[in-house]
All heavy atoms as an XYZ file, in Angstrom:
792
protein
N       1.598    -62.580     25.220
C       2.526    -61.532     25.611
C       1.711    -60.298     26.000
O       0.807    -59.889     25.274
C       3.468    -61.238     24.437
C       4.487    -60.174     24.729
S       5.590    -59.755     23.340
C       6.655    -61.172     23.320
N       2.041    -59.688     27.105
C       1.318    -58.505     27.572
C       1.700    -57.276     26.743
O       2.717    -57.266     26.034
C       1.638    -58.244     29.046
O       2.950    -57.725     29.182
N       0.902    -56.232     26.849
C       1.198    -54.980     26.148
C       2.568    -54.463     26.555
O       3.382    -54.089     25.711
C       0.106    -53.938     26.434
C       0.369    -52.617     25.767
C       0.089    -52.446     24.425
C       0.905    -51.562     26.490
C       0.350    -51.229     23.803
C       1.164    -50.352     25.873
C       0.882    -50.176     24.526
N       2.850    -54.440     27.860
C       4.148    -53.946     28.322
C       5.286    -54.765     27.744
O       6.311    -54.210     27.334
C       4.222    -53.960     29.847
C       3.415    -52.844     30.481
O       2.714    -52.101     29.803
N       3.495    -52.745     31.786
N       5.142    -56.069     27.694
C       6.191    -56.921     27.117
C       6.409    -56.599     25.643
O       7.547    -56.589     25.169
C       5.858    -58.403     27.292
C       5.963    -58.862     28.735
O       6.729    -58.248     29.512
O       5.272    -59.838     29.097
N       5.317    -56.333     24.911
C       5.457    -55.952     23.498
C       6.204    -54.621     23.385
O       7.066    -54.456     22.515
C       4.088    -55.867     22.820
C       3.458    -57.230     22.593
C       2.263    -57.184     21.650
N       1.234    -56.217     21.983
C       0.180    -56.461     22.764
N       0.003    -57.648     23.300
N      -0.708    -55.518     23.002
N       5.886    -53.682     24.266
C       6.577    -52.388     24.279
C       8.072    -52.599     24.503
O       8.909    -52.060     23.766
C       5.990    -51.449     25.355
C       6.889    -50.232     25.593
C       4.589    -51.013     24.962
N       8.434    -53.391     25.513
C       9.848    -53.611     25.810
C      10.563    -54.275     24.640
O      11.700    -53.921     24.317
C      10.019    -54.448     27.083
C       9.384    -53.832     28.310
C       8.707    -54.615     29.230
C       9.448    -52.466     28.548
C       8.107    -54.056     30.351
C       8.849    -51.899     29.667
C       8.186    -52.704     30.566
O       7.608    -52.144     31.670
N       9.908    -55.203     23.974
C      10.511    -55.891     22.831
C      10.742    -54.924     21.670
O      11.792    -54.950     21.032
C       9.639    -57.068     22.383
C      10.249    -57.883     21.284
C      11.623    -58.448     21.607
O      11.870    -58.821     22.778
O      12.471    -58.509     20.693
N       9.792    -54.053     21.416
C       9.935    -53.062     20.346
C      11.070    -52.100     20.659
O      11.927    -51.825     19.814
C       8.609    -52.306     20.130
C       7.563    -53.260     19.547
C       8.804    -51.073     19.256
C       6.138    -52.774     19.695
N      11.089    -51.584     21.874
C      12.090    -50.589     22.247
C      13.495    -51.205     22.243
O      14.467    -50.535     21.875
C      11.737    -49.927     23.596
C      12.836    -48.991     24.069
C      10.413    -49.174     23.470
N      13.611    -52.465     22.593
C      14.910    -53.153     22.529
C      15.499    -53.115     21.119
O      16.711    -53.149     20.958
C      14.767    -54.624     22.925
C      14.874    -54.911     24.356
C      14.966    -56.433     24.591
N      14.741    -56.728     25.972
C      13.612    -57.198     26.480
N      12.591    -57.484     25.706
N      13.488    -57.415     27.763
N      14.651    -53.062     20.118
C      15.099    -53.131     18.732
C      15.527    -51.790     18.139
O      16.127    -51.752     17.067
C      13.988    -53.721     17.865
C      13.646    -55.144     18.230
C      12.444    -55.640     17.447
O      12.334    -55.395     16.252
N      11.534    -56.314     18.132
N      15.245    -50.682     18.828
C      15.615    -49.368     18.294
C      17.137    -49.269     18.272
O      17.782    -49.398     19.314
C      15.028    -48.216     19.134
C      13.513    -48.343     19.272
C      15.414    -46.862     18.516
C      12.906    -47.373     20.280
N      17.723    -49.048     17.100
C      19.185    -48.986     17.030
C      19.753    -47.708     17.640
O      19.055    -46.690     17.736
C      19.475    -49.047     15.532
C      18.202    -48.726     14.840
C      17.082    -48.932     15.799
N      21.017    -47.758     18.018
C      21.702    -46.574     18.522
C      21.609    -45.473     17.484
O      21.698    -45.717     16.288
C      23.174    -46.871     18.798
C      23.413    -47.589     20.082
C      24.895    -47.657     20.431
O      25.677    -46.790     19.984
O      25.256    -48.592     21.148
N      21.424    -44.255     17.964
C      21.351    -43.107     17.080
C      19.989    -42.880     16.462
O      19.813    -41.956     15.670
N      19.011    -43.701     16.823
C      17.655    -43.572     16.299
C      16.666    -43.480     17.448
O      16.950    -43.894     18.568
C      17.292    -44.773     15.419
C      18.153    -44.889     14.174
C      17.892    -43.727     13.228
C      18.715    -43.851     11.966
N      18.508    -42.704     11.072
N      15.490    -42.938     17.164
C      14.429    -42.817     18.163
C      13.093    -43.203     17.539
O      12.944    -43.228     16.320
C      14.324    -41.378     18.729
C      15.597    -40.959     19.439
C      13.957    -40.383     17.627
N      12.143    -43.502     18.395
C      10.742    -43.680     18.024
C       9.915    -42.771     18.919
O      10.331    -42.440     20.036
C      10.271    -45.115     18.241
C      10.708    -46.189     17.256
C      10.199    -47.557     17.702
C      10.217    -45.880     15.863
N       8.738    -42.405     18.459
C       7.820    -41.652     19.312
C       6.986    -42.645     20.125
O       6.871    -43.819     19.757
C       6.905    -40.765     18.471
O       5.976    -41.545     17.758
N       6.397    -42.146     21.183
C       5.510    -42.984     21.995
C       4.388    -43.552     21.131
O       4.025    -44.709     21.253
C       4.916    -42.179     23.155
C       5.929    -41.779     24.195
C       6.494    -40.504     24.185
C       6.316    -42.658     25.187
C       7.432    -40.126     25.139
C       7.259    -42.291     26.150
C       7.808    -41.023     26.115
O       8.734    -40.653     27.052
N       3.849    -42.716     20.233
C       2.767    -43.160     19.363
C       3.200    -44.245     18.397
O       2.446    -45.185     18.127
N       4.418    -44.136     17.864
C       4.926    -45.174     16.970
C       5.038    -46.501     17.707
O       4.671    -47.546     17.175
C       6.299    -44.795     16.415
C       6.283    -43.758     15.339
C       7.699    -43.441     14.907
O       8.438    -42.760     15.612
N       8.072    -43.955     13.751
N       5.558    -46.453     18.925
C       5.686    -47.681     19.713
C       4.301    -48.267     19.970
O       4.090    -49.481     19.832
C       6.443    -47.434     21.041
C       6.441    -48.685     21.901
C       7.875    -46.977     20.765
N       3.341    -47.418     20.307
C       1.974    -47.892     20.551
C       1.416    -48.590     19.316
O       0.832    -49.678     19.423
C       1.078    -46.722     20.969
N       1.591    -47.975     18.155
C       1.102    -48.590     16.903
C       1.769    -49.939     16.669
O       1.096    -50.919     16.321
C       1.375    -47.674     15.720
S       0.242    -46.299     15.592
N       3.059    -49.993     16.842
C       3.789    -51.238     16.616
C       3.376    -52.318     17.613
O       3.449    -53.504     17.306
C       5.299    -50.980     16.684
C       5.805    -50.118     15.532
S       7.528    -49.616     15.741
C       8.345    -51.185     15.463
N       2.941    -51.880     18.800
C       2.504    -52.828     19.827
C       1.053    -53.249     19.636
O       0.533    -54.066     20.399
C       2.701    -52.230     21.216
N       0.389    -52.670     18.625
C      -0.964    -53.082     18.300
C      -2.073    -52.231     18.871
O      -3.241    -52.607     18.811
N      -1.745    -51.075     19.424
C      -2.772    -50.220     20.009
C      -2.432    -48.757     19.729
O      -1.818    -48.090     20.564
C      -2.876    -50.484     21.511
O      -3.946    -49.776     22.065
N      -2.815    -48.258     18.578
C      -2.405    -46.935     18.123
C      -2.802    -45.796     19.047
O      -2.221    -44.722     18.994
C      -2.916    -46.670     16.702
C      -4.405    -46.618     16.572
C      -5.239    -47.661     16.349
C      -5.226    -45.464     16.650
N      -6.545    -47.236     16.286
C      -6.569    -45.877     16.461
C      -4.975    -44.110     16.866
C      -7.640    -44.996     16.482
C      -6.047    -43.232     16.888
C      -7.352    -43.683     16.699
N      -3.755    -46.019     19.936
C      -4.201    -44.962     20.851
C      -3.552    -45.058     22.227
O      -3.943    -44.351     23.146
C      -5.717    -45.026     20.996
C      -6.420    -44.701     19.686
C      -7.896    -44.759     19.817
N      -8.342    -43.729     20.758
C      -9.588    -43.551     21.127
N     -10.527    -44.320     20.631
N      -9.911    -42.607     21.977
N      -2.551    -45.891     22.376
C      -2.002    -46.183     23.701
C      -0.642    -45.539     23.956
O       0.184    -46.100     24.674
C      -1.916    -47.693     23.884
N      -0.407    -44.343     23.419
C       0.902    -43.727     23.631
C       1.180    -43.444     25.110
O       2.312    -43.603     25.568
C       1.059    -42.459     22.795
O       0.032    -41.542     23.064
N       0.158    -43.078     25.858
C       0.361    -42.861     27.303
C       0.699    -44.164     28.008
O       1.521    -44.188     28.926
C      -0.863    -42.228     27.945
C      -0.998    -40.782     27.607
C      -2.088    -40.128     28.410
N      -2.198    -38.743     27.999
C      -2.932    -37.866     28.627
N      -3.631    -38.224     29.683
N      -2.982    -36.629     28.204
N       0.075    -45.247     27.576
C       0.378    -46.557     28.174
C       1.821    -46.941     27.892
O       2.469    -47.580     28.727
C      -0.578    -47.620     27.645
N       2.347    -46.550     26.734
C       3.766    -46.797     26.426
C       4.620    -46.041     27.442
O       5.576    -46.585     27.996
C       4.106    -46.366     24.989
C       5.619    -46.380     24.761
C       3.400    -47.260     23.982
N       4.263    -44.788     27.696
C       5.003    -43.999     28.691
C       4.979    -44.640     30.066
O       6.005    -44.714     30.745
N       3.810    -45.134     30.471
C       3.709    -45.798     31.773
C       4.559    -47.064     31.808
O       5.233    -47.346     32.798
C       2.256    -46.141     32.100
C       1.367    -44.941     32.323
C       0.110    -44.883     31.745
C       1.775    -43.866     33.107
C      -0.714    -43.785     31.927
C       0.965    -42.768     33.297
C      -0.278    -42.735     32.703
O      -1.088    -41.638     32.887
N       4.538    -47.826     30.731
C       5.339    -49.058     30.672
C       6.826    -48.727     30.790
O       7.557    -49.381     31.545
C       5.066    -49.812     29.370
N       7.265    -47.701     30.070
C       8.688    -47.346     30.118
C       9.071    -46.755     31.460
O      10.200    -46.931     31.923
C       9.027    -46.388     28.974
C       8.884    -46.993     27.580
C       9.194    -45.944     26.518
C       9.764    -48.223     27.407
N       8.133    -46.086     32.107
C       8.397    -45.544     33.443
C       8.644    -46.677     34.446
O       9.394    -46.512     35.393
C       7.222    -44.674     33.892
C       7.466    -43.958     35.172
N       8.272    -42.844     35.249
C       7.021    -44.197     36.425
C       8.313    -42.440     36.508
N       7.556    -43.236     37.239
N       8.034    -47.820     34.187
C       8.200    -48.988     35.077
C       9.185    -50.003     34.497
O       9.201    -51.152     34.926
C       6.850    -49.663     35.283
C       5.849    -48.828     36.036
C       4.580    -49.612     36.345
N       3.929    -50.160     35.160
C       3.012    -49.537     34.437
N       2.643    -48.320     34.765
N       2.459    -50.108     33.398
N       9.989    -49.592     33.545
C      10.918    -50.480     32.848
C      11.735    -51.331     33.841
O      12.609    -50.818     34.526
C      11.864    -49.630     31.980
C      12.916    -50.435     31.277
O      12.942    -51.658     31.331
N      13.808    -49.731     30.609
N      11.467    -52.637     33.911
C      12.221    -53.489     34.837
C      13.549    -53.960     34.246
O      14.296    -54.668     34.912
C      11.269    -54.674     35.047
C      10.538    -54.787     33.757
C      10.385    -53.377     33.254
N      13.841    -53.562     33.025
C      15.039    -54.038     32.325
C      15.992    -52.895     32.016
O      16.497    -52.770     30.912
C      14.643    -54.744     31.022
C      13.595    -55.801     31.193
C      12.290    -55.584     30.754
C      13.896    -57.017     31.812
C      11.312    -56.555     30.915
C      12.927    -57.988     31.982
C      11.640    -57.748     31.531
O      10.674    -58.712     31.694
N      16.242    -52.052     33.004
C      17.135    -50.912     32.799
C      18.478    -51.410     32.276
O      19.053    -52.357     32.800
C      17.328    -50.144     34.095
C      18.133    -48.871     33.899
C      18.312    -48.096     35.181
O      17.858    -48.496     36.242
N      18.994    -46.987     35.092
N      18.952    -50.783     31.225
C      20.200    -51.195     30.604
C      19.990    -52.163     29.446
O      20.846    -52.299     28.592
N      18.841    -52.822     29.411
C      18.529    -53.748     28.321
C      17.449    -53.190     27.397
O      17.399    -53.528     26.233
C      18.086    -55.097     28.871
C      19.203    -55.828     29.599
C      18.758    -57.179     30.081
C      19.902    -57.841     30.817
N      19.550    -59.155     31.315
N      16.578    -52.372     27.951
C      15.535    -51.717     27.161
C      15.890    -50.230     27.135
O      15.757    -49.542     28.143
C      14.132    -51.937     27.772
C      13.089    -51.125     27.020
C      13.773    -53.410     27.769
N      16.366    -49.737     25.989
C      16.836    -48.342     25.915
C      15.692    -47.337     25.829
O      15.436    -46.725     24.794
C      17.688    -48.346     24.641
C      17.045    -49.382     23.773
C      16.546    -50.437     24.726
N      15.004    -47.160     26.947
C      13.820    -46.306     26.946
C      14.154    -44.847     26.653
O      13.264    -44.088     26.275
C      13.045    -46.453     28.249
S      13.988    -46.149     29.716
N      15.419    -44.466     26.749
C      15.800    -43.093     26.410
C      15.623    -42.811     24.921
O      15.602    -41.661     24.506
C      17.245    -42.817     26.838
C      18.278    -43.626     26.125
N      18.535    -44.943     26.445
C      19.091    -43.314     25.094
C      19.486    -45.400     25.646
N      19.835    -44.438     24.815
N      15.437    -43.840     24.107
C      15.254    -43.680     22.663
C      13.800    -43.461     22.261
O      13.483    -43.454     21.073
C      15.819    -44.895     21.929
C      17.317    -45.040     22.096
C      17.869    -46.229     21.356
N      19.272    -46.412     21.705
C      19.888    -47.579     21.723
N      19.239    -48.684     21.379
N      21.158    -47.651     22.075
N      12.934    -43.250     23.219
C      11.527    -42.971     22.936
C      11.243    -41.528     23.365
O      11.520    -41.150     24.502
C      10.589    -43.961     23.658
C       9.135    -43.656     23.327
C      10.945    -45.395     23.292
N      10.714    -40.750     22.418
C      10.492    -39.320     22.636
C       9.086    -38.954     22.160
O       8.389    -39.773     21.566
C      11.553    -38.477     21.895
C      12.952    -38.798     22.407
C      11.475    -38.671     20.390
N       8.695    -37.709     22.388
C       7.405    -37.239     21.883
C       7.464    -37.120     20.362
O       8.544    -37.001     19.772
C       7.030    -35.896     22.506
C       6.655    -35.995     23.956
C       7.480    -35.467     24.935
C       5.482    -36.617     24.346
C       7.139    -35.552     26.275
C       5.133    -36.711     25.688
C       5.969    -36.177     26.649
N       6.313    -37.127     19.750
C       6.171    -37.087     18.294
C       6.939    -35.921     17.659
O       7.488    -36.047     16.573
C       4.686    -36.995     17.971
C       4.328    -36.732     16.549
C       2.808    -36.684     16.391
O       2.090    -37.416     17.048
N       2.341    -35.815     15.547
N       6.992    -34.789     18.358
C       7.677    -33.615     17.808
C       9.156    -33.556     18.191
O       9.834    -32.572     17.916
C       6.972    -32.334     18.253
C       6.978    -32.132     19.755
O       7.533    -32.980     20.502
O       6.401    -31.119     20.217
N       9.645    -34.602     18.845
C      11.053    -34.666     19.216
C      11.379    -34.163     20.607
O      12.533    -34.230     21.044
N      10.372    -33.662     21.318
C      10.625    -33.215     22.695
C      10.962    -34.408     23.579
O      10.496    -35.522     23.338
C       9.412    -32.489     23.276
C       9.179    -31.121     22.715
C       7.942    -30.449     23.319
N       6.748    -31.225     22.983
C       5.886    -31.699     23.893
N       6.066    -31.473     25.176
N       4.832    -32.389     23.510
N      11.732    -34.136     24.612
C      12.082    -35.159     25.591
C      11.103    -35.105     26.746
O      10.567    -34.046     27.068
C      13.506    -34.938     26.107
C      14.598    -34.875     25.057
C      15.954    -34.667     25.734
C      14.625    -36.122     24.197
N      10.903    -36.236     27.385
C      10.013    -36.299     28.548
C      10.690    -35.594     29.719
O      11.854    -35.856     30.017
C       9.708    -37.747     28.894
N       9.976    -34.708     30.366
C      10.539    -34.003     31.520
C      10.803    -34.966     32.669
O      11.710    -34.779     33.446
C       9.599    -32.898     31.978
C       9.479    -31.759     30.994
C       8.643    -30.659     31.590
C       8.216    -29.608     30.654
N       9.079    -28.880     29.877
N      10.014    -36.014     32.751
C      10.141    -36.952     33.853
C      10.859    -38.236     33.481
O      10.482    -39.300     33.953
N      11.886    -38.149     32.632
C      12.629    -39.361     32.279
C      13.070    -40.037     33.565
O      13.792    -39.474     34.377
C      13.824    -39.020     31.388
C      14.655    -40.200     30.986
C      14.118    -41.196     30.172
C      15.955    -40.331     31.421
C      14.875    -42.287     29.795
C      16.720    -41.418     31.047
C      16.184    -42.403     30.228
N      12.616    -41.248     33.759
C      12.708    -41.933     35.043
C      14.138    -42.227     35.484
O      14.412    -42.337     36.665
C      11.830    -43.207     35.035
C      12.422    -44.279     34.139
C      11.612    -43.741     36.432
N      15.052    -42.330     34.558
C      16.410    -42.705     34.938
C      17.348    -41.505     34.977
O      18.482    -41.572     34.546
C      16.934    -43.800     34.005
C      16.082    -45.043     34.054
C      15.329    -45.419     32.965
C      16.011    -45.809     35.204
C      14.529    -46.554     33.012
C      15.203    -46.932     35.266
C      14.462    -47.304     34.163
N      16.848    -40.354     35.456
C      17.722    -39.217     35.669
C      17.259    -37.893     35.102
O      17.968    -36.915     35.186
N      16.086    -37.819     34.514
C      15.575    -36.564     33.985
C      15.945    -36.355     32.531
O      16.727    -37.103     31.943
N      15.362    -35.292     31.940
C      15.547    -35.041     30.512
C      16.995    -34.705     30.163
O      17.448    -34.978     29.053
C      14.609    -33.933     30.033
O      14.848    -32.739     30.745
N      17.738    -34.136     31.108
C      19.154    -33.848     30.860
C      19.944    -35.125     30.635
O      20.784    -35.202     29.724
N      19.678    -36.136     31.425
C      20.346    -37.427     31.259
C      19.893    -38.078     29.960
O      20.716    -38.636     29.216
C      20.081    -38.354     32.467
C      20.570    -39.760     32.199
C      20.735    -37.791     33.716
N      18.603    -37.999     29.654
C      18.108    -38.566     28.410
C      18.813    -37.920     27.222
O      19.268    -38.610     26.305
C      16.592    -38.385     28.295
C      16.001    -39.041     27.057
C      14.498    -38.881     26.955
O      13.884    -38.083     27.656
N      13.898    -39.651     26.061
N      18.944    -36.624     27.238
C      19.620    -35.921     26.130
C      21.078    -36.351     26.039
O      21.586    -36.592     24.941
C      19.504    -34.415     26.294
C      20.146    -33.684     25.126
C      19.970    -32.197     25.173
N      20.712    -31.601     24.069
C      20.274    -30.608     23.336
N      19.097    -30.068     23.590
N      21.013    -30.121     22.361
N      21.760    -36.453     27.159
C      23.163    -36.887     27.150
C      23.303    -38.274     26.535
O      24.214    -38.517     25.735
C      23.738    -36.887     28.563
C      23.969    -35.521     29.135
C      24.381    -35.579     30.603
O      24.301    -36.607     31.256
N      24.817    -34.446     31.115
N      22.420    -39.185     26.914
C      22.468    -40.543     26.371
C      22.248    -40.526     24.859
O      22.946    -41.224     24.113
C      21.410    -41.427     27.048
C      21.650    -41.766     28.517
C      20.399    -42.393     29.135
C      22.848    -42.695     28.662
N      21.288    -39.739     24.403
C      20.995    -39.668     22.978
C      22.145    -39.013     22.207
O      22.548    -39.499     21.148
C      19.683    -38.925     22.733
C      18.423    -39.651     23.194
C      17.210    -38.731     23.120
C      18.200    -40.922     22.389
N      22.677    -37.926     22.738
C      23.793    -37.256     22.066
C      25.015    -38.165     21.970
O      25.714    -38.163     20.948
C      24.157    -35.956     22.784
C      23.159    -34.861     22.538
C      23.496    -33.565     23.251
O      24.081    -33.595     24.357
O      23.165    -32.511     22.688
N      25.243    -38.961     23.005
C      26.374    -39.895     22.988
C      26.229    -40.940     21.884
O      27.221    -41.511     21.417
C      26.517    -40.579     24.353
N      24.992    -41.175     21.448
C      24.718    -42.135     20.377
C      24.680    -41.460     19.002
O      24.450    -42.122     17.994
C      23.382    -42.836     20.620
C      23.380    -43.700     21.851
C      22.050    -44.391     22.082
O      21.084    -44.147     21.313
O      21.970    -45.178     23.029
N      24.864    -40.139     18.969
C      24.864    -39.428     17.699
C      23.531    -38.842     17.287
O      23.383    -38.371     16.157
N      22.555    -38.845     18.176
C      21.256    -38.248     17.867
C      21.429    -36.738     17.784
O      22.048    -36.123     18.656
C      20.196    -38.633     18.936
C      18.911    -37.853     18.744
C      19.937    -40.127     18.890
N      20.874    -36.151     16.732
C      20.974    -34.715     16.518
C      19.766    -34.000     17.098
O      18.652    -34.505     17.037
C      21.078    -34.415     15.041
C      22.366    -34.917     14.464
C      22.516    -34.420     13.078
N      23.866    -34.736     12.636
C      24.334    -34.386     11.487
N      23.576    -33.713     10.648
N      25.569    -34.702     11.151
N      20.024    -32.801     17.610
C      18.980    -31.964     18.190
C      18.852    -30.666     17.406
O      19.825    -30.162     16.841
C      19.300    -31.649     19.661
C      19.046    -32.802     20.584
C      19.954    -33.848     20.685
C      17.888    -32.867     21.341
C      19.713    -34.927     21.522
C      17.638    -33.936     22.176
C      18.556    -34.962     22.270
N      17.649    -30.126     17.388
C      17.389    -28.842     16.748
C      17.818    -27.722     17.686
O      18.111    -27.962     18.873
C      15.893    -28.684     16.430
O      15.165    -28.619     17.666
C      15.387    -29.820     15.561
N      17.821    -26.509     17.179
C      18.151    -25.351     18.014
C      17.161    -25.172     19.151
O      17.480    -24.579     20.174
C      18.182    -24.073     17.163
C      19.349    -24.064     16.181
O      20.333    -24.788     16.404
O      19.262    -23.325     15.178
N      15.945    -25.709     18.977
C      14.913    -25.612     20.010
C      15.070    -26.688     21.083
O      14.294    -26.749     22.028
C      13.523    -25.714     19.386
C      13.153    -24.550     18.486
C      13.798    -24.652     17.099
O      14.088    -25.775     16.649
O      14.026    -23.594     16.488
N      16.038    -27.574     20.934
C      16.282    -28.611     21.939
C      15.498    -29.892     21.730
O      15.411    -30.717     22.633
N      14.925    -30.057     20.540
C      14.171    -31.272     20.225
C      15.029    -32.195     19.364
O      15.904    -31.743     18.631
C      12.903    -30.926     19.455
S      11.735    -29.928     20.393
N      14.749    -33.481     19.439
C      15.401    -34.434     18.543
C      15.008    -34.086     17.112
O      13.844    -33.780     16.838
C      14.975    -35.879     18.889
C      15.455    -36.859     17.822
C      15.493    -36.287     20.255
N      15.967    -34.112     16.210
C      15.689    -33.886     14.795
C      15.051    -35.160     14.255
O      15.732    -36.101     13.856
C      16.983    -33.560     14.051
C      16.748    -33.191     12.604
O      15.709    -33.580     12.034
O      17.628    -32.523     12.035
N      13.727    -35.193     14.282
C      12.994    -36.409     13.910
C      13.178    -36.753     12.439
O      13.121    -37.918     12.064
C      11.511    -36.260     14.249
C      11.230    -36.113     15.749
S      11.811    -37.499     16.740
C      10.467    -38.672     16.474
N      13.425    -35.765     11.599
C      13.653    -36.026     10.189
C      14.903    -36.847      9.939
O      14.962    -37.630      8.998
N      15.884    -36.705     10.811
C      17.148    -37.422     10.642
C      17.294    -38.614     11.550
O      18.062    -39.523     11.266
C      18.319    -36.468     10.880
C      18.402    -35.376      9.833
C      19.581    -34.480     10.058
C      19.590    -33.408      8.959
N      20.542    -32.364      9.214
N      16.582    -38.613     12.671
C      16.832    -39.627     13.687
C      15.673    -40.585     13.952
O      15.823    -41.513     14.734
C      17.237    -38.943     14.996
S      18.756    -37.983     14.831
N      14.538    -40.365     13.318
C      13.404    -41.281     13.523
C      13.728    -42.617     12.878
O      14.155    -42.683     11.734
C      12.132    -40.724     12.917
C      10.912    -41.606     13.158
C       9.680    -41.147     12.377
N       9.386    -39.746     12.535
C       8.521    -39.255     13.435
N       7.885    -40.064     14.244
N       8.308    -37.950     13.497
N      13.513    -43.679     13.614
C      13.731    -45.031     13.092
C      12.479    -45.455     12.335
O      11.367    -45.336     12.834
C      14.029    -46.000     14.230
C      14.329    -47.391     13.807
C      15.159    -47.793     12.809
C      13.819    -48.582     14.399
N      15.198    -49.174     12.748
C      14.382    -49.673     13.710
C      12.937    -48.843     15.453
C      14.099    -51.001     14.039
C      12.656    -50.151     15.779
C      13.234    -51.217     15.072
N      12.660    -45.944     11.142
C      11.551    -46.440     10.334
C      11.782    -47.919     10.035
O      12.341    -48.257      9.001
C      11.437    -45.633      9.025
C      11.009    -44.227      9.267
O      10.031    -43.988      9.944
N      11.761    -43.280      8.743
N      11.361    -48.778     10.977
C      11.614    -50.206     10.773
C      10.818    -50.780      9.602
O       9.820    -50.268      9.217
C      11.153    -50.827     12.089
C      10.235    -49.837     12.708
C      10.612    -48.503     12.170
């Protein structure tokens, strides 16, 4: 299985209302230093609608400015619709919404 395939499989498992950081996905995929590679894989996500890439955020809860499927505004809308909470600074509340598989 390729690195990208491992990334897609991990991200598929993130439940609604929860998020993972790029670094967490990289660690789970077997390469703790590959958080940027996770971003590249999700940017090329060939399984839109099946791999919920909107559930992957920066370690501090910030959203990616270049969310490929409509920008950070769309990413936030998708997350809020799932019950993800945001701080006053506009970041995901990682203390409440981080998935710990």
